[in-house]
Structures are given as C-alpha cells and as structure tokens.
C-alpha positions in Angstrom: 31.1 -9.6 -38.4 27.8 -8.6 -39.9 26.9 -5.2 -41.2 23.9 -3.4 -39.9 20.8 -3.8 -42.1 20.1 -0.9 -44.4 16.9 0.9 -43.6 14.0 -0.1 -45.8 12.7 2.3 -48.4 9.4 3.8 -47.6 6.4 4.4 -49.9 4.0 7.0 -48.5 0.6 5.3 -48.5 -2.1 6.5 -50.9 -4.4 7.6 -48.1 -1.7 10.0 -46.8 -1.1 11.4 -50.4 -4.6 12.9 -50.3 -3.2 15.2 -47.6 -1.6 18.3 -49.2 1.2 18.3 -46.6 2.3 14.7 -47.2 1.8 15.2 -51.0 4.3 18.1 -51.2 6.8 16.3 -49.0 6.5 13.2 -51.1 6.9 15.1 -54.3 10.3 16.5 -53.3 11.6 13.3 -51.6 10.7 11.1 -54.6 11.9 13.5 -57.3 15.1 14.9 -55.9 18.0 12.5 -56.4 19.6 13.1 -53.0 16.4 13.2 -50.9 15.3 9.9 -52.5 18.0 8.1 -50.6 16.6 9.1 -47.3 12.9 8.2 -47.8 13.5 5.3 -45.5 12.2 3.8 -42.3 15.2 5.4 -40.5 13.5 8.9 -41.0 9.9 8.1 -41.8 7.4 6.2 -39.7 4.3 5.6 -41.8 2.4 3.9 -38.9 2.8 7.0 -36.7 2.7 9.4 -39.7 5.9 11.1 -38.5 9.2 12.4 -40.0 12.4 12.6 -38.0 13.3 16.1 -39.0 16.0 16.5 -36.4 17.9 13.5 -37.8 17.4 14.7 -41.4 18.8 18.1 -40.5 21.8 16.5 -38.7 22.4 14.4 -41.8 22.3 17.4 -44.1 25.0 19.5 -42.3 27.7 18.8 -45.0 25.3 19.2 -47.9 25.4 22.1 -50.4 23.1 25.1 -49.9 20.8 23.9 -52.7 20.5 20.4 -51.2 19.8 21.9 -47.7 17.2 24.2 -49.2 15.3 21.3 -50.9 15.3 19.4 -47.6 14.2 22.4 -45.6 11.5 23.2 -48.1 10.1 19.6 -48.0 10.0 19.8 -44.2 8.5 23.2 -44.2 5.8 22.3 -46.6 5.0 19.3 -44.4 5.0 21.3 -41.2 6.1 24.9 -41.0 7.5 24.4 -37.5 10.0 21.8 -38.7 12.1 24.1 -40.8 12.3 27.8 -41.8 12.8 28.6 -45.5 14.0 31.7 -47.2 12.6 31.6 -50.7 15.5 33.8 -51.9 17.7 30.7 -51.5 16.1 29.4 -54.6 18.9 31.4 -56.3 21.1 28.4 -55.5 18.9 26.0 -57.5 19.3 24.8 -61.1 16.3 24.9 -63.4 15.3 21.3 -62.7 15.2 21.9 -58.9 13.3 25.2 -59.4 10.7 23.3 -61.3 10.4 20.7 -58.5 10.0 23.5 -56.0 7.2 25.1 -58.0 5.4 21.8 -58.4 5.7 21.1 -54.7 4.3 24.6 -53.9 1.4 24.0 -56.3 0.8 20.6 -54.7 0.7 22.1 -51.2 -1.1 25.4 -51.9 -2.8 24.9 -55.3 
C-alpha cells in the first residue's frame, strides 16, 4: 500500500511579490513556523494566483487563538473578504508574532 504524495512546497513567484497583497501573505506564511507547513500546492495555486482559504480555515479549527489569528490576518491582508480580523486578538500573541504582524502590516500598507 502506498501513501499519498505529500503536497509540494510552494514558493510565491517574484512577480507576485511585487504585489502588496501577496507580499504580506508571503511574509506571514514564510516566517510563522506553523503557517510555513501549509505553504503548499494543496492550498496555493500559483498558476491561478489563488489561495484555498476555506480549506485553510477548516484545517485551523483545532489551532490556538494566536495561530488562528495569524492565519486569518494573512488571509485578510491578501483579500479582506477571505477573513475578518479583530486586531484586539493580538493580545494572544507573543513578542515575536507581534513583530511579524507589524512587519506584514507595513508590507501591505506601508
């Protein structure tokens, strides 16, 4: 019996990283230890330029509040319709993750 192939890791192409929406999402997904695991072809289609936000949200159901916040923020910065974010939930974050959030916000809005 063979095991299913593991989804391939994705690297967001350089031309998309000039886009502030992709840049912010990429920052959080590449710098956050849990989100890194899911930057794969299972959730990201680079040819179509899409993110399977519904699948990522289902996956995150058992995650901690801080982990869910980081995912939702990444999705929100990419497309505000994909996830709602309450910035007061940053209270759940440690200093490292707060710094990541501020860097992602600067990348998106700065």
